[in-house]
Kinemage of the C-alpha trace (Angstrom):
@kinemage 1
@onewidth
@group {chain A} dominant
@subgroup {mainchain}
@vectorlist {calphas} color= white
{ca unk a 1} P 171.232 -117.000 76.769
{ca unk a 2} L 171.366 -113.343 75.699
{ca unk a 3} L 171.901 -114.433 72.088
{ca unk a 4} L 168.836 -116.710 72.223
{ca unk a 5} L 166.666 -113.886 73.529
{ca unk a 6} L 168.080 -111.501 70.927
{ca unk a 7} L 167.147 -113.947 68.150
{ca unk a 8} L 163.652 -114.497 69.549
{ca unk a 9} L 163.053 -110.767 69.628
{ca unk a 10} L 163.700 -110.701 65.876
{ca unk a 11} L 160.914 -113.214 65.232
{ca unk a 12} L 157.482 -111.876 64.303
{ca unk a 13} L 155.928 -115.265 65.018
{ca unk a 14} L 157.442 -115.356 68.505
{ca unk a 15} L 155.714 -112.070 69.296
{ca unk a 16} L 152.425 -113.359 67.924
{ca unk a 17} L 152.737 -116.558 69.969
{ca unk a 18} L 152.928 -114.825 73.350
{ca unk a 19} L 149.156 -114.515 73.711
{ca unk a 20} L 148.526 -118.269 73.708
{ca unk a 21} L 151.641 -120.384 73.436
{ca unk a 22} L 150.232 -123.919 73.090
{ca unk a 23} L 147.287 -122.874 70.930
{ca unk a 24} L 149.544 -120.849 68.638
{ca unk a 25} L 151.652 -123.896 67.765
{ca unk a 26} L 148.594 -126.102 67.342
{ca unk a 27} L 147.113 -123.549 64.955
{ca unk a 28} L 150.353 -123.308 62.978
{ca unk a 29} L 150.561 -127.093 62.556
{ca unk a 30} L 146.898 -127.185 61.568
{ca unk a 31} L 147.642 -124.549 58.907
{ca unk a 32} L 150.493 -126.646 57.493
{ca unk a 33} L 148.390 -129.822 57.568
{ca unk a 34} L 145.475 -128.112 55.817
{ca unk a 35} L 147.597 -126.628 53.035
{ca unk a 36} L 150.505 -128.995 52.384
{ca unk a 37} L 150.493 -132.615 51.229
{ca unk a 38} L 154.279 -132.679 51.653
{ca unk a 39} L 153.986 -131.734 55.330
{ca unk a 40} L 151.411 -134.462 55.950
{ca unk a 41} L 153.642 -137.052 54.278
{ca unk a 42} L 156.563 -136.177 56.538
{ca unk a 43} L 154.353 -135.913 59.626
{ca unk a 44} L 152.750 -139.338 59.050
{ca unk a 45} L 156.149 -140.804 58.213
{ca unk a 46} L 157.276 -139.791 61.718
{ca unk a 47} L 154.565 -142.156 63.014
{ca unk a 48} L 155.858 -144.976 60.822
{ca unk a 49} L 153.086 -144.693 58.256
{ca unk a 50} L 153.717 -144.841 54.476
{ca unk a 51} L 154.094 -141.640 52.456
{ca unk a 52} L 150.416 -141.171 51.694
{ca unk a 53} L 149.662 -138.358 49.262
{ca unk a 54} L 146.831 -136.896 51.323
{ca unk a 55} L 145.623 -134.076 53.511
{ca unk a 56} L 143.386 -134.409 56.587
{ca unk a 57} L 139.686 -134.751 55.923
{ca unk a 58} L 138.981 -133.107 59.285
{ca unk a 59} L 141.032 -130.875 61.598
{ca unk a 60} L 140.009 -129.978 65.146
{ca unk a 61} L 141.648 -127.799 67.754
{ca unk a 62} L 140.894 -127.963 71.465
{ca unk a 63} L 138.333 -130.740 70.943
{ca unk a 64} L 137.722 -132.899 74.027
{ca unk a 65} L 140.827 -131.286 75.564
{ca unk a 66} L 142.985 -132.544 72.664
{ca unk a 67} L 145.194 -129.695 71.401
{ca unk a 68} L 145.256 -130.863 67.783
{ca unk a 69} L 143.179 -133.641 66.224
{ca unk a 70} L 143.749 -134.708 62.606
{ca unk a 71} L 141.657 -137.252 60.693
{ca unk a 72} L 142.803 -138.884 57.457
{ca unk a 73} L 140.879 -141.149 55.085
{ca unk a 74} L 143.223 -143.605 53.405
{ca unk a 75} L 142.403 -145.863 50.465
{ca unk a 76} L 144.063 -149.301 50.621
{ca unk a 77} L 143.012 -152.265 48.467
{ca unk a 78} L 139.665 -150.616 47.686
{ca unk a 79} L 139.026 -150.236 51.406
{ca unk a 80} L 138.798 -146.870 53.166
{ca unk a 81} L 140.384 -146.778 56.560
{ca unk a 82} L 140.471 -143.822 58.873
{ca unk a 83} L 143.604 -142.679 60.710
{ca unk a 84} L 143.234 -140.298 63.639
{ca unk a 85} L 146.247 -138.433 64.996
{ca unk a 86} L 145.932 -136.809 68.424
{ca unk a 87} L 148.584 -134.245 69.391
{ca unk a 88} L 149.083 -133.145 72.989
{ca unk a 89} L 151.151 -129.970 72.961
{ca unk a 90} L 153.234 -128.842 75.954
{ca unk a 91} L 155.210 -125.615 75.737
{ca unk a 92} L 155.427 -124.167 79.249
{ca unk a 93} L 154.414 -127.179 81.299
{ca unk a 94} L 155.513 -130.771 81.707
{ca unk a 95} L 153.251 -133.666 80.657
{ca unk a 96} L 151.989 -136.184 83.192
{ca unk a 97} L 151.228 -139.824 82.509
{ca unk a 98} L 147.819 -139.551 84.159
{ca unk a 99} L 146.740 -136.873 81.671
{ca unk a 100} L 147.993 -138.820 78.664
{ca unk a 101} L 146.343 -142.008 79.974
{ca unk a 102} L 143.045 -140.187 80.393
{ca unk a 103} L 143.074 -138.798 76.842
{ca unk a 104} L 144.021 -142.124 75.258
{ca unk a 105} L 141.508 -144.086 77.340
{ca unk a 106} L 138.669 -141.831 76.212
{ca unk a 107} L 139.579 -142.124 72.523
{ca unk a 108} L 140.169 -145.882 72.622
{ca unk a 109} L 136.869 -146.496 74.412
{ca unk a 110} L 134.906 -145.095 71.469
{ca unk a 111} L 137.127 -146.167 68.585
{ca unk a 112} L 135.189 -147.427 65.588
{ca unk a 113} L 136.009 -150.356 63.324
{ca unk a 114} L 138.632 -149.665 60.636
{ca unk a 115} L 140.007 -146.718 62.626
{ca unk a 116} L 143.627 -146.459 63.723
{ca unk a 117} L 144.525 -144.052 66.522
{ca unk a 118} L 147.958 -142.481 66.859
{ca unk a 119} L 149.123 -140.294 69.726
{ca unk a 120} L 151.871 -137.652 69.633
{ca unk a 121} L 153.293 -135.834 72.640
{ca unk a 122} L 154.821 -132.597 71.353
{ca unk a 123} L 156.807 -131.115 74.222
{ca unk a 124} L 159.755 -128.856 74.937
{ca unk a 125} L 160.668 -131.066 77.888
{ca unk a 126} L 161.313 -134.777 77.534
{ca unk a 127} L 159.779 -136.422 80.624
{ca unk a 128} L 161.555 -139.338 82.250
{ca unk a 129} L 158.750 -141.780 81.363
{ca unk a 130} L 159.582 -141.448 77.656
{ca unk a 131} L 161.822 -144.485 77.168
{ca unk a 132} L 162.232 -147.088 74.402
{ca unk a 133} L 161.857 -145.779 70.845
{ca unk a 134} L 160.890 -142.346 72.178
{ca unk a 135} L 157.548 -143.708 73.366
{ca unk a 136} L 155.383 -143.812 76.440
{ca unk a 137} L 153.467 -147.076 76.443
{ca unk a 138} L 150.230 -146.066 78.096
{ca unk a 139} L 147.807 -148.858 79.075
{ca unk a 140} L 145.467 -147.439 76.436
{ca unk a 141} L 147.725 -146.393 73.563
{ca unk a 142} L 151.330 -145.552 72.732
{ca unk a 143} L 152.368 -141.903 72.835
{ca unk a 144} L 155.189 -141.024 70.440
{ca unk a 145} L 157.403 -138.225 71.769
{ca unk a 146} L 158.130 -135.352 69.378
{ca unk a 147} L 160.486 -132.593 70.497
{ca unk a 148} L 160.297 -129.113 69.025
{ca unk a 149} L 163.769 -129.668 67.596
{ca unk a 150} L 162.458 -132.763 65.778
{ca unk a 151} L 159.441 -130.793 64.592
{ca unk a 152} L 161.716 -128.165 63.076
{ca unk a 153} L 163.633 -130.938 61.269
{ca unk a 154} L 160.397 -132.441 59.895
{ca unk a 155} L 159.349 -129.089 58.446
{ca unk a 156} L 162.836 -128.163 57.236
{ca unk a 157} L 163.365 -131.480 55.448
{ca unk a 158} L 160.522 -130.829 53.000
{ca unk a 159} L 160.374 -127.040 53.251
{ca unk a 160} L 160.984 -126.321 49.569
{ca unk a 161} L 158.216 -128.727 48.576
{ca unk a 162} L 155.891 -127.555 51.355
{ca unk a 163} L 156.025 -123.900 50.298
{ca unk a 164} L 155.037 -124.845 46.742
{ca unk a 165} L 151.704 -126.085 48.143
{ca unk a 166} L 150.811 -122.453 48.953
{ca unk a 167} L 149.483 -119.891 46.473
{ca unk a 168} L 151.831 -117.191 47.769
{ca unk a 169} L 154.864 -119.385 48.192
{ca unk a 170} L 157.279 -116.505 48.861
{ca unk a 171} L 155.195 -115.376 51.816
{ca unk a 172} L 154.779 -118.979 53.022
{ca unk a 173} L 158.546 -119.524 52.761
{ca unk a 174} L 159.187 -116.448 54.916
{ca unk a 175} L 156.663 -117.545 57.558
{ca unk a 176} L 157.920 -121.136 57.646
{ca unk a 177} L 161.562 -120.034 57.855
{ca unk a 178} L 160.683 -117.783 60.765
{ca unk a 179} L 158.818 -120.623 62.502
{ca unk a 180} L 161.738 -123.065 62.123
{ca unk a 181} L 164.165 -120.545 63.641
{ca unk a 182} L 161.663 -119.606 66.339
{ca unk a 183} L 161.043 -123.145 67.627
{ca unk a 184} L 164.755 -123.963 67.530
{ca unk a 185} L 165.412 -120.965 69.768
{ca unk a 186} L 162.504 -122.006 71.974
{ca unk a 187} L 164.047 -125.468 72.330
{ca unk a 188} L 167.337 -123.853 73.320
{ca unk a 189} L 165.509 -121.878 76.023
{ca unk a 190} L 163.988 -125.075 77.415
{ca unk a 191} L 167.393 -126.768 77.442
{ca unk a 192} L 168.911 -123.752 79.167
{ca unk a 193} L 166.308 -123.765 81.956
{ca unk a 194} L 166.649 -127.529 82.444
{ca unk a 195} L 170.447 -127.309 82.715
{ca unk a 196} L 170.173 -124.286 85.007
{ca unk a 197} L 167.830 -126.089 87.415
{ca unk a 198} L 170.056 -129.157 87.514
{ca unk a 199} L 173.396 -127.389 87.869
{ca unk a 200} L 172.836 -124.020 89.543
{ca unk a 201} L 171.094 -122.469 92.527
{ca unk a 202} L 167.315 -122.604 92.746
{ca unk a 203} L 167.070 -118.870 93.389
{ca unk a 204} L 163.872 -117.051 94.332
{ca unk a 205} L 162.750 -115.266 91.185
{ca unk a 206} L 163.421 -111.759 92.538
{ca unk a 207} L 167.116 -112.680 92.889
{ca unk a 208} L 167.354 -114.516 89.597
{ca unk a 209} L 168.947 -112.597 86.723
{ca unk a 210} L 167.698 -115.220 84.234
{ca unk a 211} L 164.111 -114.598 85.342
{ca unk a 212} L 164.582 -110.877 84.685
{ca unk a 213} L 165.720 -111.600 81.119
{ca unk a 214} L 162.704 -113.852 80.539
{ca unk a 215} L 160.447 -111.120 81.922
{ca unk a 216} L 161.819 -108.693 79.348
{ca unk a 217} L 160.423 -110.870 76.543
{ca unk a 218} L 157.179 -111.661 78.405
{ca unk a 219} L 158.290 -115.225 79.098
{ca unk a 220} L 158.566 -114.961 82.882
{ca unk a 221} L 155.612 -117.338 83.336
{ca unk a 222} L 157.238 -119.822 80.966
{ca unk a 223} L 160.473 -119.694 82.975
{ca unk a 224} L 158.766 -120.126 86.350
{ca unk a 225} L 156.373 -122.901 85.297
{ca unk a 226} L 159.083 -124.765 83.449
{ca unk a 227} L 161.627 -124.800 86.271
{ca unk a 228} L 159.086 -125.775 88.940
{ca unk a 229} L 157.778 -128.542 86.695
{ca unk a 230} L 161.352 -129.841 86.326
{ca unk a 231} L 161.751 -129.683 90.112
{ca unk a 232} L 158.532 -131.721 90.470
{ca unk a 233} L 159.773 -134.462 88.174
{ca unk a 234} L 163.139 -134.671 89.948
{ca unk a 235} L 161.314 -134.900 93.278
{ca unk a 236} L 159.114 -137.730 92.031
{ca unk a 237} L 162.190 -139.674 90.896
{ca unk a 238} L 163.872 -139.150 94.289
{ca unk a 239} L 160.799 -140.233 96.283
{ca unk a 240} L 160.556 -143.441 94.281
{ca unk a 241} L 164.291 -144.106 94.282
{ca unk a 242} L 164.478 -143.705 98.074
{ca unk a 243} L 161.316 -145.817 98.537
{ca unk a 244} L 159.540 -143.032 100.422
{ca unk a 245} L 156.416 -143.651 98.376
{ca unk a 246} L 155.556 -145.983 95.538
{ca unk a 247} L 152.432 -144.015 94.732
{ca unk a 248} L 153.476 -140.526 93.645
{ca unk a 249} L 150.688 -138.799 91.723
{ca unk a 250} L 151.667 -135.920 89.476
{ca unk a 251} L 149.544 -132.967 88.445
{ca unk a 252} L 146.760 -133.516 90.988
{ca unk a 253} L 145.864 -131.244 93.912
{ca unk a 254} L 143.976 -133.377 96.468
{ca unk a 255} L 142.497 -130.281 98.084
{ca unk a 256} L 140.577 -129.251 94.977
{ca unk a 257} L 140.592 -132.164 92.504
{ca unk a 258} L 137.651 -134.243 91.317
{ca unk a 259} L 136.720 -137.325 93.318
{ca unk a 260} L 137.866 -139.795 90.667
{ca unk a 261} L 141.348 -138.247 90.612
{ca unk a 262} L 142.074 -139.306 94.207
{ca unk a 263} L 144.098 -142.430 94.912
{ca unk a 264} L 142.823 -145.192 97.184
{ca unk a 265} L 146.297 -145.653 98.624
{ca unk a 266} L 147.135 -144.500 102.145
{ca unk a 267} L 150.695 -143.972 100.909
{ca unk a 268} L 149.828 -141.553 98.095
{ca unk a 269} L 151.823 -138.359 97.725
{ca unk a 270} L 150.425 -135.697 95.389
{ca unk a 271} L 152.785 -133.311 93.587
{ca unk a 272} L 151.449 -130.352 91.655
{ca unk a 273} L 152.908 -127.122 90.292
{ca unk a 274} L 151.409 -123.786 89.387
{ca unk a 275} L 151.688 -120.005 89.430
{ca unk a 276} L 150.557 -117.390 91.917
{ca unk a 277} L 151.378 -113.672 91.949
{ca unk a 278} L 153.807 -114.155 89.015
{ca unk a 279} L 155.833 -116.754 90.947
{ca unk a 280} L 156.017 -120.492 90.329
{ca unk a 281} L 155.205 -122.918 93.133
{ca unk a 282} L 155.217 -126.605 93.977
{ca unk a 283} L 152.751 -128.390 96.292
{ca unk a 284} L 153.500 -131.713 97.977
{ca unk a 285} L 150.400 -133.006 99.780
{ca unk a 286} L 148.927 -136.052 101.504
{ca unk a 287} L 145.365 -136.884 102.511
{ca unk a 288} L 144.876 -137.409 106.248
{ca unk a 289} L 141.460 -139.047 106.274
{ca unk a 290} L 141.825 -141.453 103.355
{ca unk a 291} L 138.899 -143.544 104.605
{ca unk a 292} L 136.533 -140.529 104.420
{ca unk a 293} L 137.893 -139.045 101.226
{ca unk a 294} L 136.880 -137.998 98.630
{ca unk a 295} L 133.746 -136.404 100.117
{ca unk a 296} L 135.370 -134.615 103.050
{ca unk a 297} L 139.127 -134.230 102.705
{ca unk a 298} L 141.694 -133.216 105.265
{ca unk a 299} L 144.942 -132.444 103.496
{ca unk a 300} L 148.387 -131.776 104.935
{ca unk a 301} L 151.600 -130.886 103.169
{ca unk a 302} L 154.125 -128.265 102.160
{ca unk a 303} L 154.432 -125.617 99.499
{ca unk a 304} L 157.592 -124.035 98.084
{ca unk a 305} L 157.320 -120.616 96.458
{ca unk a 306} L 159.801 -117.802 95.887
{ca unk a 307} L 162.275 -118.862 98.564
{ca unk a 308} L 159.647 -119.704 101.188
{ca unk a 309} L 158.624 -123.028 102.716
{ca unk a 310} L 155.019 -123.262 103.886
{ca unk a 311} L 153.572 -125.973 106.102
{ca unk a 312} L 149.912 -126.159 105.160
{ca unk a 313} L 146.616 -127.696 106.203
{ca unk a 314} L 143.699 -127.673 103.787
{ca unk a 315} L 140.126 -128.892 103.497
{ca unk a 316} L 137.779 -129.174 100.522
{ca unk a 317} L 134.657 -128.651 102.643
{ca unk a 318} L 133.119 -125.579 104.215
{ca unk a 319} L 134.767 -126.488 107.511
{ca unk a 320} L 137.687 -124.365 108.629
{ca unk a 321} L 141.126 -125.815 108.051
{ca unk a 322} L 142.393 -124.459 111.369
{ca unk a 323} L 139.925 -126.771 113.144
{ca unk a 324} L 141.888 -129.728 111.778
{ca unk a 325} L 144.967 -128.335 113.518
{ca unk a 326} L 143.040 -127.749 116.739
{ca unk a 327} L 141.639 -131.282 116.863
{ca unk a 328} L 144.913 -133.133 116.257
{ca unk a 329} L 147.808 -132.674 118.705
{ca unk a 330} L 150.411 -134.167 116.365
{ca unk a 331} L 149.333 -131.918 113.533
{ca unk a 332} L 149.358 -128.884 115.815
{ca unk a 333} L 152.903 -129.587 116.992
{ca unk a 334} L 154.068 -130.065 113.404
{ca unk a 335} L 152.115 -127.053 112.117
{ca unk a 336} L 153.460 -124.743 114.834
{ca unk a 337} L 157.078 -125.658 114.074
{ca unk a 338} L 158.132 -123.235 116.801
{ca unk a 339} L 161.595 -124.724 117.108
{ca unk a 340} L 162.173 -124.179 113.391
{ca unk a 341} L 161.364 -120.465 113.117
{ca unk a 342} L 158.056 -120.799 111.248
{ca unk a 343} L 156.385 -117.415 110.937
{ca unk a 344} L 152.701 -117.293 111.853
{ca unk a 345} L 152.114 -113.594 111.349
{ca unk a 346} L 151.134 -111.033 113.953
{ca unk a 347} L 147.354 -111.096 113.683
{ca unk a 348} L 145.431 -113.296 116.126
{ca unk a 349} L 143.189 -115.447 113.929
{ca unk a 350} L 141.567 -117.623 116.584
{ca unk a 351} L 141.576 -118.439 120.279
{ca unk a 352} L 141.766 -122.074 121.390
{ca unk a 353} L 141.646 -122.782 125.125
{ca unk a 354} L 142.488 -119.130 125.843
{ca unk a 355} L 145.596 -119.383 123.645
{ca unk a 356} L 146.038 -116.907 120.827
{ca unk a 357} L 146.423 -118.759 117.520
{ca unk a 358} L 148.238 -117.042 114.679
{ca unk a 359} L 148.517 -118.320 111.142
{ca unk a 360} L 148.503 -117.177 107.535
{ca unk a 361} L 145.649 -118.232 105.273
{ca unk a 362} L 144.148 -118.217 101.798
{ca unk a 363} L 140.556 -118.151 102.963
{ca unk a 364} L 139.292 -120.501 105.658
{ca unk a 365} L 140.033 -123.697 103.733
{ca unk a 366} L 143.826 -123.219 103.470
{ca unk a 367} L 145.995 -122.212 106.447
{ca unk a 368} L 149.769 -122.185 106.665
{ca unk a 369} L 152.875 -121.121 108.514
{ca unk a 370} L 156.069 -120.305 106.701
{ca unk a 371} L 159.796 -119.799 106.950
{ca unk a 372} L 162.416 -118.333 104.661
{ca unk a 373} L 164.792 -120.687 102.884
{ca unk a 374} L 168.447 -119.972 102.273
{ca unk a 375} L 168.565 -117.744 99.212
{ca unk a 376} L 171.599 -119.649 97.888
{ca unk a 377} L 169.841 -123.018 98.180
{ca unk a 378} L 170.899 -125.501 95.487
{ca unk a 379} L 168.572 -127.978 93.830
{ca unk a 380} L 170.005 -130.861 95.883
{ca unk a 381} L 169.708 -128.900 99.122
{ca unk a 382} L 166.124 -127.969 98.307
{ca unk a 383} L 165.370 -131.604 97.496
{ca unk a 384} L 166.757 -132.676 100.886
{ca unk a 385} L 164.606 -130.074 102.672
{ca unk a 386} L 161.447 -131.255 100.912
{ca unk a 387} L 162.176 -134.946 101.524
{ca unk a 388} L 162.869 -134.326 105.225
{ca unk a 389} L 159.543 -132.491 105.516
{ca unk a 390} L 157.743 -135.408 103.863
{ca unk a 391} L 159.458 -137.882 106.187
{ca unk a 392} L 158.412 -135.805 109.208
{ca unk a 393} L 154.797 -135.853 108.066
{ca unk a 394} L 154.782 -139.589 107.350
{ca unk a 395} L 156.739 -140.691 110.418
{ca unk a 396} L 155.389 -138.278 113.004
{ca unk a 397} L 152.057 -136.830 111.909
{ca unk a 398} L 150.565 -139.761 109.997
{ca unk a 399} L 151.937 -142.595 112.141
């Protein structure tokens, strides 16, 4: 680990990438595609296309939420066909099927005649839904998985030819060499975090020596987002394997999402990850009033962040979330969690039937009570805690 960080600190490109990690890599690939026929040949060959001696006719970045969009015009048998390559780039987050489906559906719905669409998922983390032939077969188009290690091999294979496509080939060679080393070290970091989450303790960040090392190179957010995203995927697999829910929706927060992102299923469990106050977090939520959603949502669930477990109640309307607790006895008993040492704070927030009500909140739409988790909690122990909380909600609160 220390050696990886030492090597990254030597890289000029690594330092330049810290401002915008995904966009930096998209811009670098766009630069190679614009300048080098040899790079395009190898890149298209990865997709199973012939070694066309071409460069893109158009290059877009961040167009329609697509990180990198390349268009090629190919002459075959006196016919011009257009090939579009869409690259979704994930450096410090984990891809979700719903996002990939949405992007492919939009592009396929407006595809013109004599146009072939290809989709590449460039990601540090290989999600579990990438299966046969390194593909995710979306209902709308196949996504080919490309790891950063594979990307480095694509560039390295034709590096000597690629650099000759540049006017200042010595400078280009230096930059490309640096990039190859940089993304290989980045891949090693991703592997290290993944192995650490699977095999070691899921420490709160302030007790985690690895987190401190990542902070030193301004990659603390990468570390936190990456490990919580891995936790989310493991949780999804466990929920499905144990038949707790067959409708686990990743990357959607039902308290704040758009109406069309909500499931119609009463059984839906929403898992989302994020960052707050420099710490990663994971939300596991369910919608109480499925019949009234999406207009007026009452959401219940838990949140894990920095060694704390929060039981939460949330609403997307102007109504106060604490009123949901007040109106529902089962929810109130669960929310109080008095027999389980849930902290509600010292400030009286509300009086209900002459009883002082204490709770923590993020505004009036999100209220919670919390308790500290064991600081030596392992991944499996944390998974058991989360699953037991979900079972309590489903069997007691929602029944």
